[in-house]
C-alpha positions as CSV (number, residue, x, y, z in Angstrom):
1,M,2.2,20.0,0.5
2,T,4.1,18.6,-2.6
3,P,7.6,18.7,-2.4
4,E,9.8,17.4,-4.6
5,A,10.3,13.6,-4.7
6,T,13.7,12.3,-3.5
7,T,15.8,9.5,-4.7
8,G,15.6,6.7,-2.1
9,P,16.3,3.1,-1.9
10,V,14.3,1.9,-4.9
11,G,15.6,4.3,-7.4
12,A,14.5,7.6,-9.2
13,P,10.9,8.2,-9.3
14,G,9.2,9.3,-12.7
15,P,6.1,11.4,-13.6
16,D,3.3,11.8,-11.5
17,V,0.9,8.5,-10.7
18,L,-1.3,9.6,-7.8
19,R,-2.1,13.2,-6.8
20,L,-4.4,14.3,-4.1
21,E,-5.6,17.6,-3.8
22,G,-7.5,18.7,-0.6
23,V,-9.1,15.7,0.0
24,H,-11.5,15.1,2.7
25,K,-13.4,12.7,4.3
26,A,-16.1,12.2,7.2
27,F,-18.2,9.4,8.7
28,G,-21.0,11.2,10.0
29,K,-19.7,14.1,12.4
30,L,-16.0,12.3,12.7
31,E,-13.9,14.2,10.1
32,V,-11.1,11.4,9.3
33,L,-9.6,13.1,6.6
34,R,-8.8,16.8,6.7
35,G,-7.5,18.3,3.5
36,I,-4.8,15.5,2.0
37,D,-2.4,16.8,-0.5
38,L,-0.2,13.9,-1.7
39,V,2.0,13.2,-4.7
40,V,3.1,10.0,-5.7
41,R,5.7,9.5,-8.6
42,R,6.3,6.4,-10.8
43,H,8.5,4.0,-9.1
44,E,8.0,5.6,-5.8
45,V,7.5,4.1,-2.3
46,V,5.5,6.2,0.0
47,C,5.0,5.0,3.5
48,L,2.0,6.5,5.6
49,I,2.9,6.4,9.4
50,G,0.7,7.5,12.4
51,A,-1.3,6.3,15.5
52,S,-4.3,4.2,15.0
53,G,-7.3,6.5,13.7
54,S,-5.2,9.0,12.0
55,G,-6.4,8.5,8.9
56,K,-4.0,6.0,7.0
57,S,-6.5,3.2,6.1
58,T,-9.2,5.7,5.1
59,L,-6.6,7.6,2.5
60,L,-6.0,4.4,0.7
61,R,-9.8,3.4,0.7
62,C,-10.4,6.8,-0.8
63,V,-7.7,6.4,-3.4
64,N,-9.3,3.2,-4.6
65,L,-12.8,4.8,-4.3
66,I,-13.8,2.1,-1.9
67,E,-14.9,5.2,0.3
68,P,-16.4,8.5,-1.8
69,I,-14.7,11.5,-0.8
70,D,-16.6,14.4,0.4
71,A,-14.2,17.2,-1.3
72,G,-11.3,17.3,-3.1
73,R,-10.1,15.5,-6.1
74,I,-7.8,12.4,-6.7
75,V,-6.0,11.9,-9.9
76,V,-4.3,8.7,-11.3
77,D,-2.3,8.9,-14.6
78,G,-3.4,12.5,-15.2
79,V,-7.0,11.4,-15.1
80,E,-9.3,12.7,-12.2
81,I,-11.0,9.5,-10.8
82,T,-13.4,11.3,-8.5
83,A,-15.0,13.3,-11.4
84,P,-18.8,12.8,-11.7
85,K,-19.8,9.7,-13.7
86,V,-16.1,8.2,-13.6
87,D,-16.2,4.4,-14.5
88,V,-15.3,3.0,-11.1
89,D,-14.6,-0.4,-12.2
90,R,-12.3,0.7,-14.9
91,V,-10.4,2.6,-12.4
92,R,-10.0,0.0,-9.8
93,R,-8.4,-2.5,-12.4
94,R,-5.5,-0.1,-12.5
95,I,-5.2,0.2,-8.8
96,G,-4.3,-2.8,-6.7
97,I,-4.9,-2.9,-3.0
98,V,-4.2,-5.4,-0.2
99,Y,-5.6,-5.3,3.2
100,Q,-4.2,-7.0,6.5
101,A,-7.3,-9.5,6.1
102,F,-6.2,-12.0,3.4
103,N,-9.8,-11.8,1.6
104,L,-9.2,-15.2,-0.3
105,F,-12.0,-17.2,-1.3
106,P,-11.8,-20.3,0.8
107,H,-13.5,-22.7,-1.3
108,M,-11.0,-22.0,-4.3
109,T,-7.3,-23.2,-4.8
110,V,-4.5,-20.7,-4.6
111,L,-4.3,-20.7,-8.0
112,D,-7.9,-20.2,-8.9
113,N,-7.7,-16.9,-6.5
114,V,-4.8,-15.5,-8.4
115,S,-6.5,-16.1,-11.8
116,L,-9.9,-15.2,-11.3
117,A,-10.1,-11.6,-11.6
118,P,-7.6,-11.5,-14.8
119,R,-10.1,-14.1,-16.5
120,H,-13.6,-12.5,-15.5
121,V,-12.4,-8.6,-15.5
122,L,-9.6,-8.6,-18.3
123,K,-11.4,-11.4,-20.3
124,V,-7.7,-13.4,-20.4
125,P,-8.3,-16.8,-21.6
126,R,-8.0,-19.4,-18.6
127,A,-4.7,-21.0,-20.0
128,R,-2.9,-17.6,-20.0
129,A,-4.2,-16.7,-16.8
130,E,-3.2,-19.7,-14.9
131,A,0.2,-19.5,-16.7
132,D,0.8,-16.0,-15.3
133,A,-0.6,-16.7,-12.0
134,L,1.8,-19.7,-11.6
135,A,5.0,-17.3,-13.1
136,L,3.6,-14.8,-10.5
137,L,3.7,-17.5,-7.7
138,A,6.8,-19.1,-8.6
139,R,8.5,-15.4,-8.0
140,F,7.3,-15.2,-4.6
141,G,8.0,-18.9,-3.7
142,L,4.4,-20.2,-3.7
143,E,4.5,-22.4,-6.7
144,E,4.2,-25.5,-4.9
145,K,1.1,-23.7,-3.3
146,A,-1.1,-23.4,-6.4
147,R,-3.2,-26.3,-5.9
148,E,-3.7,-25.7,-2.2
149,Y,-6.7,-24.2,-0.4
150,P,-6.0,-21.0,1.5
151,D,-6.6,-22.8,4.8
152,R,-3.7,-25.2,4.3
153,L,-1.5,-22.2,4.2
154,S,0.4,-20.1,6.8
155,G,-0.9,-16.4,7.5
156,G,2.5,-15.2,5.8
157,Q,1.8,-17.4,2.6
158,Q,-2.0,-16.2,2.5
159,Q,-0.9,-12.7,2.6
160,R,1.9,-13.2,-0.2
161,V,-1.1,-15.1,-2.1
162,A,-3.1,-11.9,-1.5
163,I,-0.3,-9.6,-3.1
164,V,0.2,-11.9,-5.9
165,R,-3.6,-11.8,-6.7
166,A,-3.2,-7.9,-6.6
167,L,-0.3,-8.2,-9.0
168,A,-2.2,-10.4,-11.3
169,M,-4.2,-7.4,-12.6
170,E,-0.9,-5.7,-13.6
171,P,-1.7,-2.3,-11.5
172,G,0.4,0.6,-12.0
173,L,-0.1,1.5,-8.3
174,L,-0.4,-0.9,-5.2
175,L,-1.9,0.2,-2.1
176,L,-0.9,-1.9,1.1
177,D,-3.2,-1.4,4.2
178,E,-1.2,-2.6,7.5
179,V,-0.7,-6.1,5.5
180,T,1.7,-7.5,8.6
181,S,-0.8,-6.5,11.4
182,A,-2.8,-9.6,11.6
183,L,0.3,-11.8,11.1
184,D,2.5,-13.5,14.0
185,P,5.7,-11.8,14.5
186,E,7.8,-14.7,12.9
187,L,5.5,-14.2,9.6
188,V,6.2,-10.5,9.3
189,A,9.5,-11.1,7.6
190,E,8.5,-13.1,4.6
191,V,5.7,-10.6,3.7
192,L,7.9,-7.7,3.9
193,G,10.4,-9.5,2.0
194,A,7.8,-9.7,-0.8
195,I,6.9,-6.2,-0.5
196,R,10.9,-5.1,-0.7
197,E,11.2,-7.3,-3.9
198,L,8.4,-5.3,-5.3
199,A,10.0,-2.1,-4.5
200,Q,13.4,-3.1,-6.1
201,G,11.4,-3.9,-9.2
202,G,10.0,-0.3,-9.4
203,M,6.3,-0.7,-8.3
204,T,4.7,2.2,-7.4
205,M,3.3,1.6,-3.7
206,V,1.7,3.5,-0.9
207,I,2.1,1.5,2.1
208,A,0.2,2.1,5.5
209,T,2.4,0.4,8.2
210,H,3.3,0.1,11.7
211,E,6.5,-1.2,10.8
212,M,8.8,1.8,11.4
213,G,12.2,-0.2,10.4
214,F,10.7,-1.1,7.3
215,A,9.4,2.1,6.5
216,R,12.6,3.6,6.9
217,D,14.5,1.1,4.9
218,I,12.0,0.7,1.9
219,A,10.4,4.4,1.4
220,N,11.4,7.1,-0.7
221,R,9.2,9.4,1.3
222,V,7.4,9.1,4.5
223,C,4.4,11.0,5.5
224,F,3.5,11.2,9.2
225,L,-0.6,11.4,9.4
226,D,-2.0,13.2,12.6
227,Q,-5.9,13.7,13.1
228,G,-6.6,13.3,9.2
229,R,-3.7,15.5,7.9
230,I,-0.3,15.0,6.7
231,L,1.6,17.0,9.4
232,E,5.0,16.2,8.0
233,E,6.6,14.6,5.4
234,G,10.0,13.9,4.0
235,T,13.0,11.6,3.5
236,P,12.9,8.7,5.6
237,D,16.3,10.1,7.3
238,N,14.6,13.5,8.1
239,I,11.5,12.0,9.4
240,F,13.2,9.5,11.6
241,R,16.3,11.1,12.7
242,H,15.3,14.7,12.3
243,P,11.7,15.5,12.6
244,Q,10.7,19.2,12.7
245,E,6.8,18.9,14.4
246,E,6.9,18.2,18.1
247,R,3.9,15.5,17.4
248,T,6.2,13.5,15.2
249,R,8.7,13.7,17.5
250,R,6.5,12.5,20.5
251,F,5.0,9.8,18.2
252,L,8.5,8.5,17.3
253,Q,9.5,8.6,21.0
254,R,7.1,6.0,21.9
255,V,7.9,3.9,19.2
256,I,11.2,3.8,20.3
257,E,10.5,3.3,24.0
258,A,8.1,0.3,22.6
259,G,11.3,-1.4,20.9
260,R,9.6,-1.2,17.5
261,L,12.2,1.2,16.0
262,E,16.2,1.6,16.4
263,V,17.6,5.2,15.5
264,S,21.2,5.8,15.0
265,T,22.5,9.1,16.7
266,D,25.9,9.3,14.7
């Protein structure tokens, strides 16, 4: 399933950045991904929605090679990253990933957390790495927190630092895995605001999310996953207002009934 990308809120997509072809992944007898086909183009934001256990997080972990796939191919910028003898560390430098758990080093300041990977992985000199880190922190309203330790920050601030840390490696593709799930409701908005800014700046992103209103507003394309397959994909308007699959309609109806999405009928 590889439809033409549509021009959404974040501007016109460019060439392919990510391509998944027939991707399968199982844990023992549990088949989690059952033939995923997906294309993501440069500057495109693709949101993955679906019930818990539908395969969204596993898909992202496979893209970043945290989980090896059982069958299929994953291609990033024209290079098959699932080919034998691929340099996994080199691949991961090009793909940023942020989880719902912040995973910040508690014994390091915010500045050290952000500048560590560029210094040790990319061999950027400390002065330049720290200057770049401060510029990124300032961009997301966190410059004053540079010398603080993570436990002195709110959950929303910690998650924004985690996003900044991923950006410090200058990835061509950013994966976001339910990054607001661990936050109190009042902190969600500041994290979504940071992601919205990235989208407006043209960052290519694949976002697994339960925030349906956010997905509707930010995505070029929305993919509904069900039992390890992309059951339906299309523009936010098509998916949220005119879903074609009965399973998609039932899922969205439950979301609406739970007060997590308002859909206009005009």
